[in-house]
mmJSON file of the N, C-alpha and C atoms, coordinates in Angstrom:
{"data_MODEL":{"atom_site":{
"group_PDB":["ATOM","ATOM","ATOM","ATOM","ATOM","ATOM","ATOM","ATOM","ATOM","ATOM","ATOM","ATOM","ATOM","ATOM","ATOM","ATOM","ATOM","ATOM","ATOM","ATOM","ATOM","ATOM","ATOM","ATOM","ATOM","ATOM","ATOM","ATOM","ATOM","ATOM","ATOM","ATOM","ATOM","ATOM","ATOM","ATOM","ATOM","ATOM","ATOM","ATOM","ATOM","ATOM","ATOM","ATOM","ATOM","ATOM","ATOM","ATOM","ATOM","ATOM","ATOM","ATOM","ATOM","ATOM","ATOM","ATOM","ATOM","ATOM","ATOM","ATOM","ATOM","ATOM","ATOM","ATOM","ATOM","ATOM","ATOM","ATOM","ATOM","ATOM","ATOM","ATOM","ATOM","ATOM","ATOM","ATOM","ATOM","ATOM","ATOM","ATOM","ATOM","ATOM","ATOM","ATOM","ATOM","ATOM","ATOM","ATOM","ATOM","ATOM","ATOM","ATOM","ATOM","ATOM","ATOM","ATOM","ATOM","ATOM","ATOM","ATOM","ATOM","ATOM","ATOM","ATOM","ATOM","ATOM","ATOM","ATOM","ATOM","ATOM","ATOM","ATOM","ATOM","ATOM","ATOM","ATOM","ATOM","ATOM","ATOM","ATOM","ATOM","ATOM","ATOM","ATOM","ATOM","ATOM","ATOM","ATOM","ATOM","ATOM","ATOM","ATOM","ATOM","ATOM","ATOM","ATOM","ATOM","ATOM","ATOM","ATOM","ATOM","ATOM","ATOM","ATOM","ATOM","ATOM","ATOM","ATOM","ATOM","ATOM","ATOM","ATOM","ATOM","ATOM","ATOM","ATOM","ATOM","ATOM","ATOM","ATOM","ATOM","ATOM","ATOM","ATOM","ATOM","ATOM","ATOM","ATOM","ATOM","ATOM","ATOM","ATOM","ATOM","ATOM","ATOM","ATOM","ATOM","ATOM","ATOM","ATOM"],
"id":[1,2,3,4,5,6,7,8,9,10,11,12,13,14,15,16,17,18,19,20,21,22,23,24,25,26,27,28,29,30,31,32,33,34,35,36,37,38,39,40,41,42,43,44,45,46,47,48,49,50,51,52,53,54,55,56,57,58,59,60,61,62,63,64,65,66,67,68,69,70,71,72,73,74,75,76,77,78,79,80,81,82,83,84,85,86,87,88,89,90,91,92,93,94,95,96,97,98,99,100,101,102,103,104,105,106,107,108,109,110,111,112,113,114,115,116,117,118,119,120,121,122,123,124,125,126,127,128,129,130,131,132,133,134,135,136,137,138,139,140,141,142,143,144,145,146,147,148,149,150,151,152,153,154,155,156,157,158,159,160,161,162,163,164,165,166,167,168,169,170,171,172,173,174,175,176,177,178,179,180],
"type_symbol":["N","C","C","N","C","C","N","C","C","N","C","C","N","C","C","N","C","C","N","C","C","N","C","C","N","C","C","N","C","C","N","C","C","N","C","C","N","C","C","N","C","C","N","C","C","N","C","C","N","C","C","N","C","C","N","C","C","N","C","C","N","C","C","N","C","C","N","C","C","N","C","C","N","C","C","N","C","C","N","C","C","N","C","C","N","C","C","N","C","C","N","C","C","N","C","C","N","C","C","N","C","C","N","C","C","N","C","C","N","C","C","N","C","C","N","C","C","N","C","C","N","C","C","N","C","C","N","C","C","N","C","C","N","C","C","N","C","C","N","C","C","N","C","C","N","C","C","N","C","C","N","C","C","N","C","C","N","C","C","N","C","C","N","C","C","N","C","C","N","C","C","N","C","C","N","C","C","N","C","C"],
"label_atom_id":["N","CA","C","N","CA","C","N","CA","C","N","CA","C","N","CA","C","N","CA","C","N","CA","C","N","CA","C","N","CA","C","N","CA","C","N","CA","C","N","CA","C","N","CA","C","N","CA","C","N","CA","C","N","CA","C","N","CA","C","N","CA","C","N","CA","C","N","CA","C","N","CA","C","N","CA","C","N","CA","C","N","CA","C","N","CA","C","N","CA","C","N","CA","C","N","CA","C","N","CA","C","N","CA","C","N","CA","C","N","CA","C","N","CA","C","N","CA","C","N","CA","C","N","CA","C","N","CA","C","N","CA","C","N","CA","C","N","CA","C","N","CA","C","N","CA","C","N","CA","C","N","CA","C","N","CA","C","N","CA","C","N","CA","C","N","CA","C","N","CA","C","N","CA","C","N","CA","C","N","CA","C","N","CA","C","N","CA","C","N","CA","C","N","CA","C","N","CA","C","N","CA","C","N","CA","C","N","CA","C"],
"label_alt_id":[null,null,null,null,null,null,null,null,null,null,null,null,null,null,null,null,null,null,null,null,null,null,null,null,null,null,null,null,null,null,null,null,null,null,null,null,null,null,null,null,null,null,null,null,null,null,null,null,null,null,null,null,null,null,null,null,null,null,null,null,null,null,null,null,null,null,null,null,null,null,null,null,null,null,null,null,null,null,null,null,null,null,null,null,null,null,null,null,null,null,null,null,null,null,null,null,null,null,null,null,null,null,null,null,null,null,null,null,null,null,null,null,null,null,null,null,null,null,null,null,null,null,null,null,null,null,null,null,null,null,null,null,null,null,null,null,null,null,null,null,null,null,null,null,null,null,null,null,null,null,null,null,null,null,null,null,null,null,null,null,null,null,null,null,null,null,null,null,null,null,null,null,null,null,null,null,null,null,null,null],
"label_comp_id":["MET","MET","MET","ALA","ALA","ALA","LEU","LEU","LEU","GLY","GLY","GLY","GLN","GLN","GLN","ILE","ILE","ILE","GLU","GLU","GLU","LYS","LYS","LYS","GLN","GLN","GLN","PHE","PHE","PHE","GLY","GLY","GLY","LYS","LYS","LYS","GLY","GLY","GLY","ALA","ALA","ALA","ILE","ILE","ILE","MET","MET","MET","ARG","ARG","ARG","MET","MET","MET","GLY","GLY","GLY","GLU","GLU","GLU","GLU","GLU","GLU","SER","SER","SER","ARG","ARG","ARG","ILE","ILE","ILE","LYS","LYS","LYS","ILE","ILE","ILE","ALA","ALA","ALA","THR","THR","THR","ILE","ILE","ILE","PRO","PRO","PRO","THR","THR","THR","GLY","GLY","GLY","ALA","ALA","ALA","LEU","LEU","LEU","SER","SER","SER","LEU","LEU","LEU","ASP","ASP","ASP","ILE","ILE","ILE","ALA","ALA","ALA","LEU","LEU","LEU","GLY","GLY","GLY","ILE","ILE","ILE","GLY","GLY","GLY","GLY","GLY","GLY","LEU","LEU","LEU","PRO","PRO","PRO","ARG","ARG","ARG","GLY","GLY","GLY","ARG","ARG","ARG","VAL","VAL","VAL","VAL","VAL","VAL","GLU","GLU","GLU","ILE","ILE","ILE","TYR","TYR","TYR","GLY","GLY","GLY","PRO","PRO","PRO","GLU","GLU","GLU","SER","SER","SER","SER","SER","SER","GLY","GLY","GLY"],
"label_asym_id":["A","A","A","A","A","A","A","A","A","A","A","A","A","A","A","A","A","A","A","A","A","A","A","A","A","A","A","A","A","A","A","A","A","A","A","A","A","A","A","A","A","A","A","A","A","A","A","A","A","A","A","A","A","A","A","A","A","A","A","A","A","A","A","A","A","A","A","A","A","A","A","A","A","A","A","A","A","A","A","A","A","A","A","A","A","A","A","A","A","A","A","A","A","A","A","A","A","A","A","A","A","A","A","A","A","A","A","A","A","A","A","A","A","A","A","A","A","A","A","A","A","A","A","A","A","A","A","A","A","A","A","A","A","A","A","A","A","A","A","A","A","A","A","A","A","A","A","A","A","A","A","A","A","A","A","A","A","A","A","A","A","A","A","A","A","A","A","A","A","A","A","A","A","A","A","A","A","A","A","A"],
"label_entity_id":["1","1","1","1","1","1","1","1","1","1","1","1","1","1","1","1","1","1","1","1","1","1","1","1","1","1","1","1","1","1","1","1","1","1","1","1","1","1","1","1","1","1","1","1","1","1","1","1","1","1","1","1","1","1","1","1","1","1","1","1","1","1","1","1","1","1","1","1","1","1","1","1","1","1","1","1","1","1","1","1","1","1","1","1","1","1","1","1","1","1","1","1","1","1","1","1","1","1","1","1","1","1","1","1","1","1","1","1","1","1","1","1","1","1","1","1","1","1","1","1","1","1","1","1","1","1","1","1","1","1","1","1","1","1","1","1","1","1","1","1","1","1","1","1","1","1","1","1","1","1","1","1","1","1","1","1","1","1","1","1","1","1","1","1","1","1","1","1","1","1","1","1","1","1","1","1","1","1","1","1"],
"label_seq_id":[1,1,1,2,2,2,3,3,3,4,4,4,5,5,5,6,6,6,7,7,7,8,8,8,9,9,9,10,10,10,11,11,11,12,12,12,13,13,13,14,14,14,15,15,15,16,16,16,17,17,17,18,18,18,19,19,19,20,20,20,21,21,21,22,22,22,23,23,23,24,24,24,25,25,25,26,26,26,27,27,27,28,28,28,29,29,29,30,30,30,31,31,31,32,32,32,33,33,33,34,34,34,35,35,35,36,36,36,37,37,37,38,38,38,39,39,39,40,40,40,41,41,41,42,42,42,43,43,43,44,44,44,45,45,45,46,46,46,47,47,47,48,48,48,49,49,49,50,50,50,51,51,51,52,52,52,53,53,53,54,54,54,55,55,55,56,56,56,57,57,57,58,58,58,59,59,59,60,60,60],
"pdbx_PDB_ins_code":[null,null,null,null,null,null,null,null,null,null,null,null,null,null,null,null,null,null,null,null,null,null,null,null,null,null,null,null,null,null,null,null,null,null,null,null,null,null,null,null,null,null,null,null,null,null,null,null,null,null,null,null,null,null,null,null,null,null,null,null,null,null,null,null,null,null,null,null,null,null,null,null,null,null,null,null,null,null,null,null,null,null,null,null,null,null,null,null,null,null,null,null,null,null,null,null,null,null,null,null,null,null,null,null,null,null,null,null,null,null,null,null,null,null,null,null,null,null,null,null,null,null,null,null,null,null,null,null,null,null,null,null,null,null,null,null,null,null,null,null,null,null,null,null,null,null,null,null,null,null,null,null,null,null,null,null,null,null,null,null,null,null,null,null,null,null,null,null,null,null,null,null,null,null,null,null,null,null,null,null],
"Cartn_x":[6.382,6.163,5.814,6.645,6.39,5.088,4.851,3.622,2.439,2.466,1.37,1.088,2.149,1.989,1.341,1.742,1.165,-0.304,-0.649,-2.065,-2.904,-2.274,-2.996,-3.274,-2.261,-2.436,-3.32,-3.167,-3.862,-5.028,-5.169,-6.299,-5.927,-6.833,-6.617,-6.657,-5.782,-5.7,-4.71,-4.032,-3.039,-1.833,-1.581,-0.438,-0.988,-0.556,-0.944,0.342,0.407,1.565,1.349,2.447,2.358,1.825,0.901,0.335,-0.808,-1.142,-2.275,-3.54,-4.41,-5.595,-6.782,-6.765,-7.916,-7.952,-9.145,-9.369,-10.347,-10.08,-11.006,-11.661,-12.98,-13.705,-13.372,-12.787,-12.325,-13.065,-13.61,-14.224,-13.1,-13.358,-12.339,-12.806,-11.781,-12.019,-11.4,-12.226,-11.645,-10.659,-9.6,-8.586,-9.018,-9.891,-10.265,-9.539,-8.509,-7.764,-8.07,-8.901,-9.399,-8.23,-7.176,-6.064,-5.338,-5.234,-4.662,-5.516,-6.847,-7.776,-7.696,-7.611,-7.486,-6.137,-5.038,-3.724,-3.658,-4.382,-4.367,-5.068,-5.968,-6.579,-7.833,-8.124,-9.362,-10.291,-9.9,-10.735,-10.555,-9.426,-9.103,-8.222,-8.167,-7.354,-8.195,-7.666,-8.407,-8.824,-10.114,-10.664,-10.197,-9.719,-9.344,-7.967,-7.157,-5.833,-4.773,-3.551,-2.497,-1.938,-1.851,-1.341,-0.118,0.987,2.175,2.519,2.664,2.985,4.384,5.298,6.667,7.267,8.338,9.069,10.386,11.094,12.4,12.186,13.197,13.105,12.79,11.985,11.56,10.732,10.096,9.326,7.874,7.496,6.145,5.623],
"Cartn_y":[46.287,45.826,44.377,43.528,42.055,41.763,42.544,42.342,42.608,43.671,44.007,42.879,42.304,41.187,39.978,39.719,38.533,38.781,39.965,40.253,40.291,40.692,40.715,39.216,38.367,36.964,36.144,36.343,35.513,36.148,37.443,38.167,38.879,39.801,40.593,39.625,39.884,39.018,37.868,37.765,36.692,37.003,38.262,38.661,39.422,39.019,39.728,40.105,41.312,41.734,41.512,41.206,40.985,42.238,42.065,43.184,43.851,43.393,44.0,43.609,44.611,44.35,43.806,43.96,43.49,41.928,41.436,40.001,39.602,38.458,37.969,36.733,36.65,35.473,34.306,33.245,32.096,30.878,30.041,28.76,27.876,27.165,26.319,24.902,24.026,22.618,22.368,21.995,21.756,20.594,20.733,19.661,18.489,18.761,17.744,17.927,18.837,19.203,20.62,20.837,22.153,23.123,22.708,23.577,24.009,23.117,23.503,24.482,24.257,25.152,26.509,26.627,27.922,28.596,27.83,28.331,28.868,28.216,28.647,29.984,30.328,31.639,31.795,30.788,30.89,29.645,28.802,27.679,26.421,26.326,25.148,25.497,24.548,24.782,25.471,26.433,27.125,26.205,26.181,25.346,25.874,25.006,25.408,26.069,25.941,26.539,25.478,25.709,24.806,25.051,23.985,24.101,23.175,23.701,22.9,22.802,21.625,21.415,20.778,21.322,20.869,20.951,20.247,20.314,19.583,19.477,18.739,17.25,16.648,15.194,14.424,13.402,12.543,13.225,14.336,15.063,14.606,13.73,13.239,12.788],
"Cartn_z":[-94.69,-96.04,-96.042,-95.361,-95.302,-94.523,-93.44,-92.688,-93.52,-94.334,-95.202,-96.216,-96.736,-97.693,-97.02,-95.822,-95.097,-94.839,-94.373,-94.098,-95.386,-96.474,-97.761,-98.18,-97.986,-98.432,-97.496,-96.176,-95.211,-94.491,-94.661,-94.093,-92.786,-92.434,-91.201,-90.01,-89.064,-87.874,-88.023,-89.193,-89.371,-88.519,-88.212,-87.361,-86.184,-84.974,-83.762,-83.044,-82.55,-81.852,-80.351,-79.67,-78.243,-77.546,-76.65,-75.9,-76.597,-77.801,-78.464,-77.79,-77.502,-76.731,-77.509,-78.791,-79.56,-79.534,-79.37,-79.334,-80.374,-80.982,-82.027,-81.409,-81.491,-80.99,-81.902,-81.284,-82.051,-81.508,-82.4,-81.97,-81.46,-80.375,-79.792,-79.614,-79.489,-79.16,-77.818,-76.787,-75.479,-75.469,-74.701,-74.665,-73.758,-72.87,-71.857,-70.543,-70.578,-69.372,-69.018,-67.981,-67.654,-67.404,-66.71,-66.409,-67.679,-68.662,-69.957,-70.692,-70.72,-71.394,-70.789,-69.506,-68.818,-69.211,-69.191,-69.508,-70.943,-71.846,-73.254,-73.426,-72.474,-72.501,-73.357,-74.143,-74.954,-74.696,-73.747,-73.445,-74.216,-74.849,-75.624,-76.78,-77.772,-78.98,-80.019,-80.79,-81.8,-82.925,-83.274,-84.357,-85.713,-86.577,-87.935,-88.039,-87.053,-87.065,-86.786,-87.129,-86.872,-85.47,-84.708,-83.337,-83.224,-82.738,-82.61,-81.138,-80.617,-79.192,-79.162,-78.441,-78.469,-77.048,-76.863,-75.609,-75.758,-74.662,-74.767,-75.119,-75.634,-75.946,-74.675,-74.864,-73.742,-72.686,-73.029,-72.032,-71.934,-72.787,-72.663,-73.975],
"occupancy":[1.0,1.0,1.0,1.0,1.0,1.0,1.0,1.0,1.0,1.0,1.0,1.0,1.0,1.0,1.0,1.0,1.0,1.0,1.0,1.0,1.0,1.0,1.0,1.0,1.0,1.0,1.0,1.0,1.0,1.0,1.0,1.0,1.0,1.0,1.0,1.0,1.0,1.0,1.0,1.0,1.0,1.0,1.0,1.0,1.0,1.0,1.0,1.0,1.0,1.0,1.0,1.0,1.0,1.0,1.0,1.0,1.0,1.0,1.0,1.0,1.0,1.0,1.0,1.0,1.0,1.0,1.0,1.0,1.0,1.0,1.0,1.0,1.0,1.0,1.0,1.0,1.0,1.0,1.0,1.0,1.0,1.0,1.0,1.0,1.0,1.0,1.0,1.0,1.0,1.0,1.0,1.0,1.0,1.0,1.0,1.0,1.0,1.0,1.0,1.0,1.0,1.0,1.0,1.0,1.0,1.0,1.0,1.0,1.0,1.0,1.0,1.0,1.0,1.0,1.0,1.0,1.0,1.0,1.0,1.0,1.0,1.0,1.0,1.0,1.0,1.0,1.0,1.0,1.0,1.0,1.0,1.0,1.0,1.0,1.0,1.0,1.0,1.0,1.0,1.0,1.0,1.0,1.0,1.0,1.0,1.0,1.0,1.0,1.0,1.0,1.0,1.0,1.0,1.0,1.0,1.0,1.0,1.0,1.0,1.0,1.0,1.0,1.0,1.0,1.0,1.0,1.0,1.0,1.0,1.0,1.0,1.0,1.0,1.0,1.0,1.0,1.0,1.0,1.0,1.0],
"B_iso_or_equiv":[0.0,0.0,0.0,0.0,0.0,0.0,0.0,0.0,0.0,0.0,0.0,0.0,0.0,0.0,0.0,0.0,0.0,0.0,0.0,0.0,0.0,0.0,0.0,0.0,0.0,0.0,0.0,0.0,0.0,0.0,0.0,0.0,0.0,0.0,0.0,0.0,0.0,0.0,0.0,0.0,0.0,0.0,0.0,0.0,0.0,0.0,0.0,0.0,0.0,0.0,0.0,0.0,0.0,0.0,0.0,0.0,0.0,0.0,0.0,0.0,0.0,0.0,0.0,0.0,0.0,0.0,0.0,0.0,0.0,0.0,0.0,0.0,0.0,0.0,0.0,0.0,0.0,0.0,0.0,0.0,0.0,0.0,0.0,0.0,0.0,0.0,0.0,0.0,0.0,0.0,0.0,0.0,0.0,0.0,0.0,0.0,0.0,0.0,0.0,0.0,0.0,0.0,0.0,0.0,0.0,0.0,0.0,0.0,0.0,0.0,0.0,0.0,0.0,0.0,0.0,0.0,0.0,0.0,0.0,0.0,0.0,0.0,0.0,0.0,0.0,0.0,0.0,0.0,0.0,0.0,0.0,0.0,0.0,0.0,0.0,0.0,0.0,0.0,0.0,0.0,0.0,0.0,0.0,0.0,0.0,0.0,0.0,0.0,0.0,0.0,0.0,0.0,0.0,0.0,0.0,0.0,0.0,0.0,0.0,0.0,0.0,0.0,0.0,0.0,0.0,0.0,0.0,0.0,0.0,0.0,0.0,0.0,0.0,0.0,0.0,0.0,0.0,0.0,0.0,0.0],
"pdbx_formal_charge":[null,null,null,null,null,null,null,null,null,null,null,null,null,null,null,null,null,null,null,null,null,null,null,null,null,null,null,null,null,null,null,null,null,null,null,null,null,null,null,null,null,null,null,null,null,null,null,null,null,null,null,null,null,null,null,null,null,null,null,null,null,null,null,null,null,null,null,null,null,null,null,null,null,null,null,null,null,null,null,null,null,null,null,null,null,null,null,null,null,null,null,null,null,null,null,null,null,null,null,null,null,null,null,null,null,null,null,null,null,null,null,null,null,null,null,null,null,null,null,null,null,null,null,null,null,null,null,null,null,null,null,null,null,null,null,null,null,null,null,null,null,null,null,null,null,null,null,null,null,null,null,null,null,null,null,null,null,null,null,null,null,null,null,null,null,null,null,null,null,null,null,null,null,null,null,null,null,null,null,null],
"auth_seq_id":[1,1,1,2,2,2,3,3,3,4,4,4,5,5,5,6,6,6,7,7,7,8,8,8,9,9,9,10,10,10,11,11,11,12,12,12,13,13,13,14,14,14,15,15,15,16,16,16,17,17,17,18,18,18,19,19,19,20,20,20,21,21,21,22,22,22,23,23,23,24,24,24,25,25,25,26,26,26,27,27,27,28,28,28,29,29,29,30,30,30,31,31,31,32,32,32,33,33,33,34,34,34,35,35,35,36,36,36,37,37,37,38,38,38,39,39,39,40,40,40,41,41,41,42,42,42,43,43,43,44,44,44,45,45,45,46,46,46,47,47,47,48,48,48,49,49,49,50,50,50,51,51,51,52,52,52,53,53,53,54,54,54,55,55,55,56,56,56,57,57,57,58,58,58,59,59,59,60,60,60],
"auth_comp_id":["MET","MET","MET","ALA","ALA","ALA","LEU","LEU","LEU","GLY","GLY","GLY","GLN","GLN","GLN","ILE","ILE","ILE","GLU","GLU","GLU","LYS","LYS","LYS","GLN","GLN","GLN","PHE","PHE","PHE","GLY","GLY","GLY","LYS","LYS","LYS","GLY","GLY","GLY","ALA","ALA","ALA","ILE","ILE","ILE","MET","MET","MET","ARG","ARG","ARG","MET","MET","MET","GLY","GLY","GLY","GLU","GLU","GLU","GLU","GLU","GLU","SER","SER","SER","ARG","ARG","ARG","ILE","ILE","ILE","LYS","LYS","LYS","ILE","ILE","ILE","ALA","ALA","ALA","THR","THR","THR","ILE","ILE","ILE","PRO","PRO","PRO","THR","THR","THR","GLY","GLY","GLY","ALA","ALA","ALA","LEU","LEU","LEU","SER","SER","SER","LEU","LEU","LEU","ASP","ASP","ASP","ILE","ILE","ILE","ALA","ALA","ALA","LEU","LEU","LEU","GLY","GLY","GLY","ILE","ILE","ILE","GLY","GLY","GLY","GLY","GLY","GLY","LEU","LEU","LEU","PRO","PRO","PRO","ARG","ARG","ARG","GLY","GLY","GLY","ARG","ARG","ARG","VAL","VAL","VAL","VAL","VAL","VAL","GLU","GLU","GLU","ILE","ILE","ILE","TYR","TYR","TYR","GLY","GLY","GLY","PRO","PRO","PRO","GLU","GLU","GLU","SER","SER","SER","SER","SER","SER","GLY","GLY","GLY"],
"auth_asym_id":["A","A","A","A","A","A","A","A","A","A","A","A","A","A","A","A","A","A","A","A","A","A","A","A","A","A","A","A","A","A","A","A","A","A","A","A","A","A","A","A","A","A","A","A","A","A","A","A","A","A","A","A","A","A","A","A","A","A","A","A","A","A","A","A","A","A","A","A","A","A","A","A","A","A","A","A","A","A","A","A","A","A","A","A","A","A","A","A","A","A","A","A","A","A","A","A","A","A","A","A","A","A","A","A","A","A","A","A","A","A","A","A","A","A","A","A","A","A","A","A","A","A","A","A","A","A","A","A","A","A","A","A","A","A","A","A","A","A","A","A","A","A","A","A","A","A","A","A","A","A","A","A","A","A","A","A","A","A","A","A","A","A","A","A","A","A","A","A","A","A","A","A","A","A","A","A","A","A","A","A"],
"auth_atom_id":["N","CA","C","N","CA","C","N","CA","C","N","CA","C","N","CA","C","N","CA","C","N","CA","C","N","CA","C","N","CA","C","N","CA","C","N","CA","C","N","CA","C","N","CA","C","N","CA","C","N","CA","C","N","CA","C","N","CA","C","N","CA","C","N","CA","C","N","CA","C","N","CA","C","N","CA","C","N","CA","C","N","CA","C","N","CA","C","N","CA","C","N","CA","C","N","CA","C","N","CA","C","N","CA","C","N","CA","C","N","CA","C","N","CA","C","N","CA","C","N","CA","C","N","CA","C","N","CA","C","N","CA","C","N","CA","C","N","CA","C","N","CA","C","N","CA","C","N","CA","C","N","CA","C","N","CA","C","N","CA","C","N","CA","C","N","CA","C","N","CA","C","N","CA","C","N","CA","C","N","CA","C","N","CA","C","N","CA","C","N","CA","C","N","CA","C","N","CA","C","N","CA","C","N","CA","C","N","CA","C"],
"pdbx_PDB_model_num":[1,1,1,1,1,1,1,1,1,1,1,1,1,1,1,1,1,1,1,1,1,1,1,1,1,1,1,1,1,1,1,1,1,1,1,1,1,1,1,1,1,1,1,1,1,1,1,1,1,1,1,1,1,1,1,1,1,1,1,1,1,1,1,1,1,1,1,1,1,1,1,1,1,1,1,1,1,1,1,1,1,1,1,1,1,1,1,1,1,1,1,1,1,1,1,1,1,1,1,1,1,1,1,1,1,1,1,1,1,1,1,1,1,1,1,1,1,1,1,1,1,1,1,1,1,1,1,1,1,1,1,1,1,1,1,1,1,1,1,1,1,1,1,1,1,1,1,1,1,1,1,1,1,1,1,1,1,1,1,1,1,1,1,1,1,1,1,1,1,1,1,1,1,1,1,1,1,1,1,1]
}}}
């Protein structure tokens, strides 16, 4: 029920389940760090989306 409301409000693809094989082609912005772009799996940060980077205090 809640998932249906979220998809209705934000559109199809707003929720992705772990292990889901479908992929959506997303425009990306390269980070400038090749290893990070590869680790992200899409070649950079997704354009037009909110990205939160966090870690322990004083980690960088």
